[in-house]
C-alpha positions as CSV (number, residue, x, y, z in Angstrom):
1,M,29.3,-84.9,-82.5
2,G,32.2,-84.5,-84.9
3,S,31.0,-81.1,-86.0
4,I,30.9,-80.0,-82.3
5,L,34.5,-81.1,-81.8
6,I,35.6,-79.3,-85.0
7,T,33.8,-76.1,-84.1
8,A,35.1,-76.2,-80.5
9,A,38.7,-76.5,-81.8
10,L,38.3,-73.8,-84.4
11,V,36.6,-71.4,-82.1
12,S,39.2,-72.0,-79.4
13,L,42.2,-71.7,-81.7
14,D,42.7,-68.0,-80.8
15,A,43.4,-69.2,-77.2
16,I,46.9,-70.3,-78.4
17,F,47.8,-66.7,-79.0
18,V,46.2,-65.5,-75.8
19,G,48.2,-68.2,-73.9
20,M,51.4,-67.0,-75.6
21,S,50.6,-63.5,-74.7
22,L,49.8,-64.3,-71.1
23,K,53.0,-66.4,-70.7
24,L,55.1,-63.4,-71.8
25,Q,53.7,-61.2,-69.1
26,R,55.4,-60.6,-65.8
27,G,53.4,-62.2,-63.0
28,F,52.0,-65.0,-65.1
29,Q,50.4,-67.8,-63.1
30,T,49.1,-71.0,-64.5
31,G,46.0,-70.7,-62.4
32,Y,44.9,-67.7,-64.6
33,L,44.3,-70.2,-67.5
34,F,41.8,-72.1,-65.3
35,V,40.1,-68.9,-64.3
36,I,39.5,-68.0,-68.0
37,A,38.2,-71.5,-68.7
38,A,35.9,-71.4,-65.6
39,I,34.4,-68.1,-66.8
40,I,33.8,-69.6,-70.3
41,L,32.2,-72.7,-68.8
42,A,30.0,-70.5,-66.4
43,L,28.7,-68.6,-69.4
44,C,28.4,-71.4,-71.9
45,I,26.2,-73.6,-69.7
46,P,23.3,-71.1,-69.3
47,S,23.6,-70.2,-73.0
48,F,23.2,-73.9,-73.8
49,F,19.9,-74.1,-71.8
50,V,18.6,-70.8,-73.3
51,A,19.4,-72.1,-76.8
52,G,17.6,-75.4,-76.1
53,L,14.5,-73.5,-75.1
54,I,14.4,-71.3,-78.2
55,A,15.5,-74.0,-80.7
56,E,12.0,-75.5,-80.9
57,H,10.5,-72.2,-82.0
58,I,12.9,-71.6,-84.9
59,S,11.5,-72.7,-88.2
60,F,14.1,-71.6,-90.7
61,R,17.5,-73.0,-91.9
62,T,19.7,-72.6,-89.0
63,S,23.0,-73.3,-90.8
64,W,22.7,-69.8,-92.4
65,V,22.2,-68.1,-89.0
66,V,25.0,-70.1,-87.5
67,G,27.3,-69.1,-90.5
68,A,26.3,-65.4,-90.1
69,A,27.1,-65.5,-86.4
70,F,30.6,-66.9,-87.1
71,V,31.2,-64.2,-89.8
72,L,30.4,-61.6,-87.2
73,L,32.7,-63.2,-84.7
74,G,35.5,-63.3,-87.4
75,V,35.0,-59.6,-88.1
76,R,35.1,-58.8,-84.4
77,S,38.3,-60.9,-84.1
78,L,40.0,-58.7,-86.7
79,F,39.6,-55.7,-84.4
80,D,40.4,-57.3,-81.0
81,K,42.5,-55.3,-78.6
82,D,46.2,-56.2,-78.1
83,E,46.7,-58.5,-75.1
84,D,50.5,-57.8,-75.2
85,T,50.1,-54.9,-72.8
86,M,47.9,-56.6,-70.3
87,T,48.4,-56.1,-66.5
88,M,48.7,-59.5,-64.8
89,A,46.1,-59.3,-62.0
90,I,42.8,-61.1,-61.5
91,G,40.6,-58.2,-62.7
92,P,42.1,-58.1,-66.2
93,I,42.2,-61.9,-66.3
94,V,38.4,-62.0,-65.5
95,L,37.8,-59.4,-68.2
96,L,39.8,-61.4,-70.7
97,G,37.8,-64.5,-69.8
98,L,34.6,-62.6,-70.4
99,V,35.8,-61.4,-73.8
100,M,37.1,-64.9,-74.8
101,S,33.7,-66.4,-73.7
102,I,31.9,-64.6,-76.5
103,D,33.1,-67.1,-79.1
104,G,32.2,-70.0,-76.9
105,I,28.7,-68.6,-76.1
106,V,27.9,-68.0,-79.8
107,A,29.2,-71.4,-80.7
108,T,27.3,-73.1,-77.9
109,V,24.0,-71.3,-78.9
110,A,24.5,-71.9,-82.6
111,L,25.4,-75.6,-82.2
112,T,22.5,-76.2,-79.8
113,I,20.0,-74.6,-82.2
114,D,21.5,-76.5,-85.2
115,Q,22.4,-79.9,-83.7
116,G,20.0,-80.2,-80.8
117,S,20.8,-80.5,-77.1
118,I,24.0,-82.4,-76.8
119,F,25.3,-81.6,-73.3
120,L,28.9,-81.9,-74.2
121,T,28.6,-78.7,-76.3
122,P,29.0,-76.2,-73.5
123,V,31.7,-78.3,-71.8
124,L,33.8,-78.6,-75.0
125,M,34.1,-74.9,-75.6
126,P,36.0,-74.1,-72.3
127,A,37.9,-77.4,-72.6
128,G,39.1,-76.4,-76.0
129,H,40.1,-72.9,-74.8
130,L,41.9,-74.4,-71.8
131,L,43.8,-76.8,-74.0
132,F,44.9,-74.2,-76.4
133,L,45.8,-71.7,-73.6
134,F,48.2,-74.3,-72.3
135,V,49.6,-74.9,-75.8
136,G,50.1,-71.2,-76.3
137,S,51.8,-70.7,-73.0
138,Y,54.1,-73.5,-73.8
139,A,54.8,-72.3,-77.3
140,A,55.6,-68.8,-76.0
141,R,59.0,-70.1,-75.1
142,H,59.8,-70.8,-78.7
143,I,57.5,-68.7,-80.9
144,R,56.6,-65.1,-80.9
145,L,54.0,-63.7,-83.3
146,S,52.7,-60.2,-83.7
147,H,49.2,-59.6,-82.4
148,K,48.3,-58.6,-85.9
149,Y,48.9,-62.2,-87.1
150,H,46.9,-63.6,-84.1
151,N,43.9,-61.6,-85.2
152,I,44.2,-62.7,-88.8
153,I,44.6,-66.4,-87.9
154,S,41.7,-66.2,-85.4
155,A,39.4,-64.5,-87.9
156,A,40.3,-66.9,-90.7
157,C,39.3,-69.9,-88.4
158,L,36.0,-68.3,-87.6
159,F,35.4,-67.5,-91.3
160,L,36.1,-71.2,-92.0
161,V,33.5,-72.3,-89.5
162,A,31.0,-69.8,-91.1
163,M,31.7,-71.2,-94.6
164,L,31.4,-74.8,-93.5
165,N,28.0,-73.9,-92.0
166,F,26.9,-72.0,-95.2
167,A,27.9,-75.1,-97.2
168,E,26.0,-77.3,-94.6
169,I,29.2,-79.4,-94.0
170,L,29.1,-78.8,-90.2
């Protein structure tokens, strides 16, 4: 259970910067943060059940597959688009929720295959994202970071999760 909490926190860390970015936009509404979390939840739950079905058919060391998945997420994170120019409307918010859900889906699938079916797994991913979205939107009043640093910090966290999986610590 501890590894699920750590992974949920590290995977969701980029949501701090997304929350900051959203708060700085004109037309920001707190409800948008809940829309993003709802999309992540709606996509993590089915991925949890699919992973549970395929987990019993996997016969190799899953920690290496999980680590590789997080390396790929980290590389993708380095090249994410800039949210600083986002239009505040429900369409772009839904799209942002879909993009942000990729990390949660991969983490849910990886953890379910590696740890077994622990139902809190798909719930903790959107909960972590929502918590960090709120932290980011609150921090936007005091801290402003370039999107370049957001990508580097996000990728570093995902690489950390990958290394912990390669070392079989998580």
